[in-house]
N, C-alpha and C positions, 0 to 999 in steps of 0.2 A: 396596275397594283390592285388586289383584292381586296374589298372592304369586308372587314371582321364584323359578323350580325351578332345580335345581343346574345342570342343562344350560345354561338361560340365563345363569346366573352364570358357568359355565365359558366358554361363548361370547365373553362380555362381556369377561373376563379375556382371552383370545386375541386378541381385536380390540385391545386395549388394548396388549399387548405386541407385537404386529405393528406397531402405528404407532410406538411408541417406537422399536423397532429400525428402522424405515424412516426416521425422522427423523436419528437417529444415522447412519446409513449414506449419508445424502444430504449430510450437512455437509461443506464442503471440508474436507480433511485438511492441516494446518498443520505444519510441523517447524521447529524453530531450528537453523539450520546455523551451526556457528561461523565457515567461511571457505569460500567456493565460488569457485574461480579461473576466469577465461573468457579465451579469446583469447590462449593461452599466456601468462599473468599479465598482461595488459593492464590488466584490471579484476578487481577483488576484490570480491564481496558478502558482507555478514553480516546475516542477519536471517530472515525467515519465507518459506517456499515453501508454494505450494500448485500442484498439478498441475505441477511441475517449473519453475515460475515465479514470479519476485520479487512476493510479496502479501503485503501487511500493513506492519509496521515494519521497515525495514532501512537499511543504509548501502553505497553504492555508491562505491568509490574507484578513480580510475584511474592509470595508470602515470606520468602528468605532475603528479600530487599534486592535481588537481581532484578533488572529491568531492562527493556528495549524500547527505544525511542526512534521512529522511521517511518519507512513506506510499508504497507501490508496489502497482499492480493489474496483474495480467495480465503482467508484465516491465516495465513503464513506470512513470516517475514520475507518481502519481497522488494527490490529497490535498494535505495540507500538509507542505512540506519547505523545505529550504536548500540551493542550491547554491553551492559555494565554487569559485571559480577560482584557480588558481597564479599568477594575473597581479594579483591585488588586488581583485577585485571579488567580489560576493557579492548573489544573488537571494533573499530569503526572501518565502514566500507561498504561493499555491495553485498546483498543477500538476493538467492533465488531458491524459490520453493522451500524457504525456511532455514536454508544453510548458507554460511558464508560462501560465496562464488564471485569471484571476479577480484577487482584490487581491493586491499585491505590494510590494516595497521592494527597489530596487537601491542596494545601498551600494559606494563606492568607496575605498580607503585609508580605511576608517573613518568614511567621511562619506557621510550620505544625499544621493544626487543625484536620486532619483526615487521617488513613490509614488504608486500608483493603480491603475488598472484596466489589466488586461492581457489579450490575447485572441490565442492561439494563437502565444504568444511575442513579440508586438508591443504596444507601449503605445499605449493609446487614451484615456486620461485620466490626467493624472498632475497633482499639486499639489506 
């Protein structure tokens, strides 16, 4: 068995340090914001940001009292979430690129009126 020299050990340690720092520097940086207002306070966002876009868990409230609570990606509703309208309806389910897509449930005045598959905001299979 070949013995590892001090130089080889030093080189190996240097490579490991470089890889660790490279991985850390390439991770998306997220910071929690207590409140972030947009469009002259027509919207208020509370949650995580990455590269100045809503990314991660958050809440977006609108001036008319509508709100969304859930996952964001690149500034859009993306993942699991709930959108509540001030008019008494609520959509709870999956979103993709800002629109309801996947399994979801529509509730009006506390009664489930539709549940099923949604694609690009349109109900395609309900029960």
